[in-house]
C-alpha positions in Angstrom: -56.8 -73.4 10.2 -54.3 -75.7 11.2 -51.3 -72.5 12.2 -54.6 -71.2 14.6 -54.6 -74.7 15.9 -50.9 -75.4 16.9 -50.2 -71.6 17.8 -53.5 -71.9 20.7 -51.6 -75.3 21.3 -48.1 -73.4 21.8 -49.3 -70.2 23.4 -51.1 -73.3 26.2 -47.7 -74.9 26.5 -45.9 -71.5 27.7 -48.3 -70.6 30.5 -46.2 -70.4 33.0 -47.9 -73.3 36.2 -49.9 -74.9 34.1 -48.7 -78.2 35.5 -50.1 -77.1 39.3 -53.1 -75.7 37.9 -54.0 -79.1 36.0 -52.8 -81.0 39.4 -55.2 -78.3 41.1 -58.1 -79.5 39.5 -57.7 -83.0 39.2 -56.9 -82.8 42.9 -60.5 -80.7 43.5 -62.5 -83.3 41.3 -60.8 -86.8 43.6 -62.2 -84.5 46.9 -65.5 -83.9 44.7 -66.1 -87.0 44.1 -65.2 -88.5 47.3 -67.1 -85.9 49.4 -69.9 -85.9 46.1 -72.8 -87.9 48.5 -72.7 -84.8 51.0 -71.9 -82.2 49.6 -74.1 -83.3 46.2 -76.8 -84.8 47.8 -79.5 -84.0 50.0 -79.3 -84.3 53.5 -81.4 -87.4 55.3 -82.0 -85.6 58.2 -81.0 -81.8 60.1 -80.7 -83.7 63.6 -78.8 -87.0 62.3 -81.2 -89.5 62.9 -80.7 -91.3 59.6 -84.3 -90.8 58.7 -85.8 -91.8 62.0 -88.3 -88.9 62.3 -89.5 -88.6 59.3 -90.7 -91.9 58.8 -92.0 -91.4 62.2 -93.9 -88.2 61.4 -95.5 -89.7 58.7 -96.7 -92.0 60.9 -98.2 -90.5 63.3 -99.8 -88.9 60.3 -101.3 -91.7 58.5 -102.8 -92.8 61.9 -103.6 -89.8 63.4 -105.5 -88.8 59.7 -108.2 -91.8 60.5 -109.8 -90.4 63.5 -113.1 -89.9 63.3 -113.4 -86.0 61.9 -110.3 -85.4 62.1 -110.0 -83.9 58.4 -106.0 -83.8 56.6 -103.2 -84.2 59.2 -99.5 -82.7 59.5 -97.1 -83.8 61.8 -93.7 -82.5 63.4 -91.8 -84.0 65.8 -89.0 -82.3 66.9 -86.5 -83.9 69.0 -83.1 -83.6 71.1 -79.7 -85.3 69.2 -79.6 -88.4 67.3 -79.9 -92.2 67.1 -76.7 -93.3 69.1 -75.5 -96.9 68.4 -74.5 -98.9 71.4 -71.8 -101.4 70.7 -70.6 -104.1 72.2 -66.4 -103.4 73.1 -63.4 -105.4 74.6 -61.2 -103.4 77.2 -58.2 -104.6 78.8 -56.2 -102.9 81.8 -52.7 -103.0 81.5 -50.5 -102.2 85.0 -47.3 -100.2 84.4 -45.6 -99.1 87.7 -47.5 -96.8 88.9 -49.4 -96.0 85.6 -52.5 -97.8 84.6 -53.7 -98.2 80.9 -57.1 -99.0 79.3 -57.7 -99.6 75.7 -61.0 -100.3 74.6 -61.4 -102.3 71.3 -65.1 -103.5 69.6 -65.9 -106.8 69.3 -66.2 -107.9 65.5 -68.0 -111.6 64.7 -67.7 -111.9 61.3 -65.8 -108.5 60.4 -68.6 -106.6 61.5 -68.6 -104.6 65.0 -71.6 -106.3 67.2 -73.9 -104.2 68.3 -75.6 -103.7 71.5 -78.5 -101.8 71.2 -79.5 -98.5 68.7 -81.0 -95.6 70.6 -83.1 -93.1 69.4 -83.0 -89.2 70.1 -85.3 -88.2 73.1 -89.2 -86.5 71.3 -89.1 -83.0 73.0 -92.5 -82.1 71.1 -95.0 -81.9 68.5 -96.8 -80.2 66.7 -100.4 -81.8 65.3 -102.2 -79.4 62.3 -105.7 -81.3 61.8 -108.4 -79.5 59.6 -110.8 -81.0 61.9 -109.1 -80.1 65.9 -111.7 -77.2 66.8 -113.6 -80.0 67.2 -112.6 -80.0 71.6 -113.8 -84.6 71.4 -111.5 -84.6 68.6 -108.5 -82.7 69.8 -108.3 -84.7 72.8 -108.6 -87.9 70.7 -105.7 -86.6 68.5 -103.7 -86.2 71.9 -104.4 -89.4 73.2 -103.6 -90.8 70.5 -100.2 -89.1 69.7 -99.5 -88.9 74.0 -99.6 -93.4 73.9 -98.2 -93.3 69.5 -94.8 -91.8 70.7 -95.1 -91.6 74.2 -95.0 -88.5 75.2 -97.0 -86.0 77.8 -99.2 -84.0 76.7 -98.1 -80.8 77.3 -95.5 -81.2 74.6 -97.9 -81.4 71.6 -99.3 -79.3 70.4 -102.8 -79.6 68.2 -103.8 -76.6 65.9 -106.9 -76.4 63.3 -105.9 -76.4 59.8 -107.2 -74.1 56.8 
């Protein structure tokens, strides 16, 4: 039995380029570990909004489900783009003869970038499915409430009757 084990080990040692194969496998494992969050985990949001849209949908669903006669409510919100962060920058302009060079560096306080504003994406459409939407007054209440909550025009809101 021991001869078979040593025989297998000798066969493995004789494989040409084994070192390169091992190094390649190790490199792939390192890349998989470093990029693991992006490869193996569920994406937070298709728009890259950091969960902003799904959180907004949940809050609107919760509020609209409390409208008298609305019943079960489901909300889907579409947006253009993702969140944008506006950071403070220090701009320096240097003249070298006829050329002008401008450099922009982020302002740091305590080792952290100074954030001036967090810009959320524009809402481009809202789909609301409610079991009570077949009643015209309920439909109007849902439309007005959604337009107010999301600060969008009623023309961007579509209400459908659910099962």
